[in-house]
N, C-alpha and C positions, 0 to 999 in steps of 0.2 A: 298268245300273249294280249294282255289287255293293254290298250293305250288309252292313255288319259287325256283329254283335250285340255289345253290350258284355258285357264277362267281368268276373265277381265277382273279388274280392280271393283269395278261397281257391283259385277255379279258376286264376288267374294263379301262386300258390304252387305249386299242384301240378304246373302245366306247367313251371316253373323247374326243379322237384326233378327231373323226368324229364330233364332236358338235361346235368344234372351227371354225370359219369362220371370217376372216378379212375383215371389209367392209371398204372402202375408201370412204370419204366424195364425193359428187358430185361436189362440187366447194371448191376453196378455202377459208376459213372463215377468215382469218385475215384481208382483206381489209374492210370488213365491220366492225370489232373490232376497226381498226385504225380510221374511219370515226366518230364512236361514242365516242372514247376518245378525238378526235378533237373537238367535239362538246360541250364537257363538259365546264363549266365555269373556268377559271383559277384564282385562288386565286392571289390577288395583294401581291407584294413584302413587307414585313413589313418595316415600316418607320424605317429609321436608326436613332437613338439618338446620339446625339455628346457625348463621354465619359465624358467630363467634367461635363456636366449636370448629368450625373448619378452619378459621386462622388460628386457633390454637394448636390444631394438630399440624398444620403447615409450618408454624413456628419451630414446635418441637422437634419435627423432623430435620428442618434446617440446621437446629442447634446440634442434633445428634450428628448429622453428617459434617459439619464444622469440627466438631469434638473428635470424630474419628479421624477426619484428615490432619488434625494437629497431632494427635496420637501416632498416627503411622507416618507423620514427615521423615525424610531421610535426615540423618544427623548431619549438622553444619560440617563441612569440610573446607578447611582454610587452603586457598588457591596459593601455590608459589608465585613469589614476585616474579614478575616478567623480566627475563635477563635481556638487555639489548642484544641484538645480534651483532656479529662482528661485521658482517658485509653491510656497507652502506646503503640506505635505500636509494632510489633515483632521484627522489627530492634532493637529498644530501648530496648526492654527486653533482646534481646541477648547480646547487649553492656554492660548492666547493670551486667549480668550474667559474661560475659567475666572480666568486672573490678573487680568484688568481688573475682573471681578465681586469677587475676592477683596479687592482693593486697595481697591476700594470701599466694601465691608462694614468692611474696617479703619480706614477713614479715621472712619466713623462711631463706631467703638468706641475709636478712638485718643486722644481729648482725655482720657479717664479715665484716672487713675494706675493702675498695677499693683503690686501687692504685691512687694517685694524678693525674696522666698522663691520667688516664681514666674517671675522673670526668667530663669533657666537653662533652665526648659523651654520658654518662648517663645523663646528664642534658638536653642535645640536644633531647635524645629519651624522656624524661619526658614532655618537652615542646610540643614535637609532637603530644603525647598522648593527652594533654589536648587541644590542638587546634582542633584536630579530635574530642574529645567528645563535644565541643563547635559547631562545624560544624554538628555534629549528632543531637544536640538540634534544629540547623536550618532546616536541612534536615531529619526528623526522619525516612524517608523510605529508605534512602540510603544503599543498599547494598555494595556497593564501598566503602563507609567510613566505614563501618563495617569491611570489609577486611582489609582496611588500618590499623584500630586500632588493629585488631589481630596480623598484621605484625610486628606493632610497639612493642607491649605488647612482642611477642616473640622475637624480636630483643634485647629489654631491660632485659629481663630475660637469655638471652644467654650471654649477656656481663656481667651481674652479676655472672653467674656461671663460665666464664673465670676467672673474678676477684678472684672468691673462690679459684681457682686453680693456679693463677699466683704466 
């Protein structure tokens, strides 16, 4: 068996330096490369089209596409009117509960007389509550209208309480 002796790093570097030999070419290679490049066929310069012709072609293509789209459009179909569902929405149910509670609170405060100068404010709040209820029938999912109804009821009850202590 052949046994190899381990070589140190410095010895390995010296051995590798001994293998390196730079070789210069015998003659300059570039003149031959330049002659072969010159011999290649040159591509012709692209024909320059006038910009107005390109614009005209683009406009014609666009007009054709729009005409085709107009011609192939589906026929207009009338949508049937939306029928209100029999089941009330969550907002409608909340508004109904809120109205029942409001009317119960009003019945407790109602036997007490309200000063005459407060009557226009109370009537305005009652009208507002009715208008909001009508708007809720038209837009049954409107959380904004529900909050407006809650605010109107709160103000009306607060005014009735103030009238009680006036």
